N, C-alpha and C positions, 0 to 999 in steps of 0.2 A: 182457505182458513184466513180469516181477517184478524188483524192486530189492533186493539184499542189504542187510539191515540191520547197521548197524555194530556190532561186537562191544563189549560193555561193557568198560570198564576192568578189567583183572585177568584177562581170558579171551582164549583164542586162536581166532580165527575158523576154521571148518572150510573145506576146500577149496570145498564147494558153498554156502558162505554159510548154512549151517544153524545149529542151536543151537551156541553156543560152549562149549568145554570149558574148565573153570576151570584156571588154572595154579597152580603152588605158588610162594609168594613166594621170592626168592633168598635163599640161606643168608647169614646175617650171621656172620662169625666172631667177633664179640663175644658172641654168643649161644649158641654151640655149647658143648655140654657135652663135657669130656674124660673119657676112660676113666680107671679107677683107676690101672692102670698108667702112663698118661701123667702123671697127677698126682704119682705117686711119683717119676717120673724128673725132674719139675720142681724136686723139693727140692735145694737147693745142696749138701747133704752126702751125697747118694746115691753120688756117685763116690768120696768118702773112705771111706764105709762099705765099699764094695766092695773098695777097697785095704786096709782094715784087716783084713777077713776073710781076704784073700789072705796078707797078712804073717803073721797068727796062725797060719794052716795051715802055712805055710813052717817057722816056728820050731817049732811043735808036732810036726812030723814030723822035723826033723833035730836038734833039741836037747831031749832027754828032760828035763834040769833045768827047762826052760821051763813045764812041765806042772805043776809043784808050786805049792801055794798060797802059799808064802813068796816064790817067785819072781814070781808075780803081784802081790803086795804091792809088791815092789821096783819092778815095771814101772810099777804105778800111781803109785808115789811119784815116779819120774822124769817121768811124764806130768803129774802135778799141778803141779809146780813149773814146767814149761813152760806147761802149760795156763792156769794163773791169769794169766799175762801174756799169753797169745795171745788171751784173751777180749777186754780192751779194745783190743788192737792191732787184733783183727778188726772191732770195732764202728767204730774210726777208719777202717779201710780201706773198710768200707761206706759211711762218710760221705765218701769220696773223698780221704782224706789218709794220709800215712805218718808215722811216728816213729822215725827211726834212732837216736835217743838212748835208746830203752827199755832196752836191755841194760846201759849204764853207769848209767842212772838208778837201776837196783836197787842197785848197788854204792853210789852216792851216798846213798841213803836209809839204808842200813845204816852207812855211815862216819858220817853225820850223827848218828844216834841214839847210836852207840857213843862217839864223841869228845865230844859235848856231855854225856852221862852222866857220863863218866869225868873230863873236865877240870873240869866243874862241881861234881863230887861230889854229884850229886842222885839221886833215885830214877829207875830207868831209863825209868819211864813218862814222865817229862818229856822224856828224849831222844826217845822214841818219838812222843810227840804233835808235838814240834817238827819231827821228821823228816817227819811227814806233812804239816805246813803247808808245808815247804820243797818237797816232792814235788809237791804241788798247785800251788805258786807256779811251779816250773819248767813244769808242763804248761800253766798258764795263759800264761806268757811265750811258750811256743811258738805257742799259738793266737792270742794278741794280735798277735805279730809277723806271723803269717800274714796275719791280717785288715788290719793297717796297711800293709804292704807288697806284698801280692799275689804275693809270692815263692813259688816251689813249696815245699810242706812238706818234700820230700826235702832241698831246699838248707838250709832253716832248721834242721831237726833235725840235719842232718850237722854244721852249726856248733856246735849244743848238744852233740852227741856229743863233739866235739873239746875243747870247753870243760870239759865234766864230767870226761872222761878225763884231761886235764891237771891239773885242780883236785883230783880225787881223790888222785892221787899227790903233789902239791906240798904240800897242806894237811895230808896224813897224815904226811909226814915232818917238817913244821914242828912238829906237836904231839907226836908220838911217837918221831921220830928214825929210824924205819924205814918200811918199806912195808905194815905191818900195824898195826892198832889193838891197844891194851891189852885184855886180858881184862876183862870185866865181870861174870863168873859169880858173884863174891861180894858185888855190890851189891844194895842194896834193890829190891825188885820184879822181879828176874830170874826167880826161880822162878815167879812168877805169869805173867809174860809167856811164859816157855818153855812153860808149859802151853798157852796160847792159840795160838802161832805154831809150835812145833816138838816137840809131845808126840806120844806114840803111844797108840793104842787098840787093845785086844784084841777082835778080831772073829772068832768061829769058831776060837778058839786061834791065830790069826795076828795078829801085831802090824802095825797099819797107821798110817802116819802121819797127822796129823791134817789135813795139808794136801789129802789126798785128799777129805775130807769138805768142806772149804772149797772146793775146786775144784768139786764138784759143786753145792754151794749157789750159788756165784757163776755157774755155768752156767745154773742154773735161773732166776736173777735177770735174767742177761742175756737169755735167751729170752723171759721176761715182757716185759722192757723193750721188746724189739724188736716183739713180736707183739701186744702188748696195751695199749700207751701211746701217747700222743700223740707223746712224744719219739721213740719207735721210728719212727714215720711220718716225723718230721722227719729222722732219720738216713738212711732210704732216699732221702728227697726231695732232701737236699742232695748226697748221693753221686750221685744220677742226673743231675740238672741243678740247679746252685745257683740259677741265674738264673730258671729257671721256679719252683723253690721259693720264692724271694724275692718273685716276682710274686703268689703265692697267700698270702702273709702268714706264711711259714715264717721264724723267726728264725735265719738261716743263721749268722750271726756267733756267737750264743749257742751254738748247736748246735756248732759246731766247737771253740770253746773248751771247752766241757764234755766232748767227747770226748778232747782233749788231757789235760784234767785227769783223765779216767778212766784214762788211760795212766799218769799220775803216781801215782794211787791204787794201781793195781796193781803199780807198782814198789816203792812203800812196803811193801806186804804182803809180797812176795817177798823183799825187803830184810831185813825183820824175821824172816822165817823163817830166812834165812842166818845173821843175827847171833846168834839164840837157838839155833841148832843147832850153831853151832862156837864161840860165845863171842868170837870175834875176826874180823875182816874184813881180807882182802887187797885193797890199793886198786887193784890191776890187773886184778880180775875183771870179768866181764860184757861184755868187748869181744868182739863177733861174735854175742852171744845174740839181738840184735835181728833178725838175719836167720832164726834159727831160729823166732823168734816169728812173722814174716811167713810163713815156709815153712809152718808149721803152719796158718795161716789160709788160705793159698793152697790146700793140699791139702784143706782143709775146704770149698773151694768159693767162698770170697771172691774177687771179681774185683779185679784191679789197678786197674781203671778206676772202681771204687766203684759203689754203688747196688745191689748183689747179694750175698747172702750170708747166714749164719745164725750163731748162737751155738753150736748143736750141732756144726757142721762143725769149728771150731777144737778143740773137745773131741776129736773123732775124729782130727784131725790130731795132736794132742799125744799122743794114745794110740799112734798109730803110730810117733811119735818114740820113746816109752818102750819099745815092743816092739823096735824096731830096735837101740836103744842097749844094751838088756840081752840081746836075743836073740843078737846078734853074739857076745857074751861067753859066754853058755850053750853055744853051738853051737862054741866054740873056734875061731872064725875070727879072722882077723887084724884087730884093731880099727882099723888104719890105713884099712881099707876103709868105715869107718862114713860119713865124709862124701860119699864116692862113692855108697854105696847111698842115702843120703838125697836126693842130687841125682837119681838115677835115679827115686826115689820121686815127687820134686816134678815131674818132667816127665812121668811116667805119669799122676800125678794131674791134672796140667793137661790133658793130652790127653783123659782120661776124662771130666772136668767139661765140656770143650768139646763131646765128643760127646753127652753125656747132654743139655746144654742145647738143642743142635741137635735132637736126638731129640723132646725134650719140647716144642718150639715148632713142630715141622713138622706142618703140617695133613695 
């Protein structure tokens, strides 16, 4: 009588107890290679890209003026003013926070530079630099208050929004006697600042606002920051789980304060563009724009819960905003439908992004 020899580890015994057939090791999901299509779908901005193509085709079909090069320059200008602010707002959202004061902060920076320059009778660059310091201080205050109190950033920046909105109007009336600042177009340094913040550049016979070039430059810098630097890793980490990030040595407090200051820097730049484009600033402007910045980021694939997104996504989201805002005009549609159209785009983009993420992560 023979006795079956136990099968070695990693093999399966045959029914007769003969030579064992080797078995394949169980697949480990961490080592599986995803297909190219699955990797493309995993990109946060892919849903926004699909939406942008759809919007472009719609207006290209129904609005002949939309096809002209000059119209494209106008679309890009609208997108750039929105997109410059959408970038730091998106980075802040990836870091898990919101800034509802971003819209009025743009107006605050412009008012600060204008009134300081005019009231002190100094070179406009003095007002520009002081406005930058003030904008960064507002962002740092928001971040510091978030860290010290633990209150939601939604609530803290809502308070900042109301403070800035009231101060913009009240302070402007004190110094000018009305709701707008005095013109600074004849002051020293204005022409130089205008060339940097609000000039036009001829490209292929079409005049393009310099903000378009700044927008693309900032998008490239933001992409490099997120994907190629340690600070970019910190942003994703604190947005995903700040407690786990702190446990592995990520400076959570510093990262969040820096992100809020980034929003302040963006508000300063856009504020300077507005100031040197129109020479004067209306103190009531900017209210509601903070939601447009957030919409551009969400359409671009940034999650409201943080920890997921890209810098390219908000660029596409802002481009969609520019195409919609100008496409409706070129198509001779009722502009009263603009916000409704934008809301539909937001919901569709959110649903597409959800589907894309689920498809990309499904085994």
